[in-house]
C-alpha positions in Angstrom: 25.2 32.7 -19.2 22.0 32.0 -21.0 18.7 32.0 -19.1 16.9 28.7 -18.7 14.2 28.0 -21.3 10.7 28.8 -20.2 8.2 26.0 -20.0 5.2 26.3 -22.3 1.9 26.0 -20.4 0.6 22.6 -21.3 3.8 21.4 -22.9 4.6 17.9 -21.9 1.7 17.6 -19.4 0.4 14.0 -18.9 -2.9 13.4 -20.7 -5.5 12.5 -18.1 -8.4 13.4 -20.3 -9.3 9.8 -21.1 -8.9 8.4 -17.6 -12.2 8.1 -15.9 -11.3 5.0 -13.7 -8.4 5.7 -11.3 -7.9 1.9 -10.9 -7.2 1.5 -14.6 -4.7 4.4 -14.4 -3.1 2.9 -11.3 -2.6 -0.4 -13.1 -1.0 1.4 -16.1 1.4 3.3 -13.8 2.2 0.2 -11.8 3.0 -1.8 -15.0 5.5 0.9 -15.9 7.0 0.9 -12.4 7.5 -2.8 -12.5 9.8 -2.4 -15.5 11.7 0.6 -14.2 12.0 0.3 -10.4 15.0 -1.8 -9.2 13.4 -2.9 -6.0 9.8 -3.4 -4.8 7.7 -1.3 -7.2 4.7 -2.3 -5.0 6.2 -0.6 -1.9 3.9 2.0 -0.4 4.0 4.2 2.6 1.1 3.5 5.0 -0.1 6.2 7.4 -2.3 5.5 10.4 -3.2 7.3 13.6 -2.6 6.0 17.2 -4.9 6.3 20.1 -3.3 9.6 21.1 -4.1 11.1 17.7 -0.4 11.0 16.6 0.3 9.9 13.0 2.5 6.9 12.2 3.9 6.0 8.8 5.9 3.1 7.5 6.6 1.2 4.3 4.6 -1.9 3.5 4.0 -4.0 0.3 0.9 -3.9 -1.8 -0.2 -7.5 -2.2 -3.5 -7.1 -4.1 -5.9 -4.8 -6.0 -9.5 -6.0 -6.3 -11.0 -6.6 -9.7 -13.6 -4.3 -11.2 -16.4 -6.8 -10.3 -15.6 -6.4 -6.6 -18.3 -4.5 -4.7 -15.6 -2.6 -2.7 -12.4 -2.3 -4.7 -9.3 -1.6 -2.7 -5.6 -2.0 -2.0 -4.7 -5.0 0.1 -1.7 -5.6 2.4 -1.1 -8.1 5.2 0.3 -7.7 8.7 0.2 -8.8 12.3 -2.9 -7.5 14.0 -0.9 -7.1 17.2 1.7 -4.8 15.5 1.5 -1.0 15.9 -0.2 -0.6 12.5 -2.5 -3.5 13.1 -3.7 -2.1 16.5 -4.1 1.4 15.1 -6.1 0.2 12.1 -8.4 -2.0 14.2 -9.0 1.0 16.5 -9.4 3.6 13.8 -10.1 2.0 10.4 -8.9 4.8 8.1 -5.6 5.1 6.3 -3.6 6.9 3.7 -1.2 5.3 1.2 1.6 6.8 -0.9 3.3 5.2 -3.9 6.5 7.0 -5.1 8.5 5.9 -8.1 11.7 7.9 -8.3 12.8 6.7 -11.7 9.4 7.6 -13.2 9.1 10.8 -11.1 5.5 9.9 -10.3 3.5 9.4 -7.1 0.0 8.2 -6.2 -1.8 9.2 -3.0 -4.7 7.1 -1.7 -7.1 7.8 1.2 -10.0 5.8 2.5 -11.7 3.5 5.0 -10.1 0.2 6.0 -11.8 -3.2 6.1 -10.5 -6.7 6.8 -9.6 -9.2 4.2 -11.6 -12.4 4.3 -10.2 -15.5 6.0 -10.0 -17.2 2.5 -8.0 -14.3 1.1 -5.6 -14.3 4.0 -5.2 -18.1 4.0 -4.4 -18.1 0.3 -1.8 -15.4 0.5 -0.2 -16.8 3.6 0.2 -20.2 1.9 1.9 -18.5 -1.0 4.7 -17.1 1.2 8.1 -18.7 1.6 8.2 -21.2 4.5 10.6 -19.0 6.6 8.3 -16.0 6.1 5.5 -18.1 7.5 7.6 -19.2 10.4 8.5 -15.5 11.0 4.9 -14.6 11.4 4.7 -17.1 14.3 8.1 -16.2 15.8 7.9 -12.4 15.7 5.9 -10.5 18.3 5.9 -7.5 15.9 6.5 -4.0 17.3 7.0 -5.3 20.9 10.3 -5.0 22.8 13.0 -7.7 22.0 15.7 -8.3 24.5 18.2 -9.7 22.0 18.5 -11.2 18.5 19.2 -14.5 20.1 15.7 -14.6 21.6 14.2 -14.2 18.1 16.5 -16.8 16.6 15.4 -19.2 19.4 11.7 -18.6 18.6 12.4 -19.3 14.9 14.0 -22.6 15.8 11.1 -23.5 18.1 8.5 -23.0 15.4 10.7 -24.6 12.7 10.6 -27.7 14.9 6.9 -27.4 15.7 6.0 -27.2 12.0 8.7 -29.6 10.8 6.1 -31.5 8.8 5.9 -28.6 6.4 2.3 -27.5 7.3 2.5 -24.0 8.6 -1.0 -22.6 9.3 -1.8 -18.9 9.4 -1.8 -17.4 12.9 -5.2 -16.0 13.9 -3.5 -12.7 14.6 -2.1 -12.4 11.1 -4.3 -11.3 8.2 -5.0 -8.6 5.7 -6.4 -5.1 5.5 -8.1 -3.5 2.5 -8.0 0.3 2.0 -11.1 1.2 0.1 -10.4 4.6 -1.4 -12.6 7.7 -1.6 -9.7 9.7 -3.0 -6.8 8.8 -5.3 -4.5 11.5 -6.5 -2.0 11.1 -9.4 1.1 13.3 -9.5 3.7 13.5 -12.3 6.8 15.6 -12.2 7.2 18.3 -14.8 10.0 20.9 -15.5 10.2 24.0 -13.4 8.0 22.5 -10.7 4.9 22.9 -13.0 3.9 19.4 -12.0 0.8 17.6 -13.1 -1.9 16.7 -10.5 -5.2 15.0 -11.0 -7.4 13.8 -8.1 -10.4 11.4 -8.3 -12.9 11.7 -5.4 -16.1 10.0 -4.4 -18.3 10.1 -1.3 -18.7 6.3 -0.9 -17.3 3.1 -2.4 -20.3 2.6 -4.7 -20.4 6.1 -6.0 -19.1 7.4 -9.2 -15.7 9.1 -9.4 -15.3 12.8 -10.0 -12.0 14.0 -11.5 -10.4 17.3 -10.9 -7.1 18.8 -12.1 -5.2 20.6 -9.4 -2.6 23.3 -9.4 1.0 22.0 -8.8 
């Protein structure tokens, strides 16, 4: 049996030399993911910490990335403030995100402080959701005990009747969070586990990024 070929150092490694803006690189990778991933290329794992110091992680959907002109660029998602993640982020406004695209064999890790989306942002996104999704935001007491599915269905019917005129406002307890990163790491799979890793770091949102290549 022949031995596996040895990987040449540097052979096939992704070229990060021209990437000085991690947001630009993120957009490029996301565009590729949107053409290759069968479901939810904008899915990301969100890690928070509860009041006992225990970590929590779950999948959410990225719903916005701020433009370069924004004073605090970040990754935006929406949720119920009274859910577990909502309560944890309000109490400890720091978070980590993970994007993993299996078909591309790439991942991006993000860490940073968390701020609230504006009322205008939240209203605009909420209005763009499907009517039943908006009804669901009213009907679901997210993360709290539910005695039966019938109870949820009854709540849905209640709010469908209440908002039968088609106007479904955003609940005050439902809005968005923005993770403003101080660290973004890009990882690309390579043969023989000689993966490619580059991390961008900064001390504060208005500071310049510093780029470092990491061992696999």
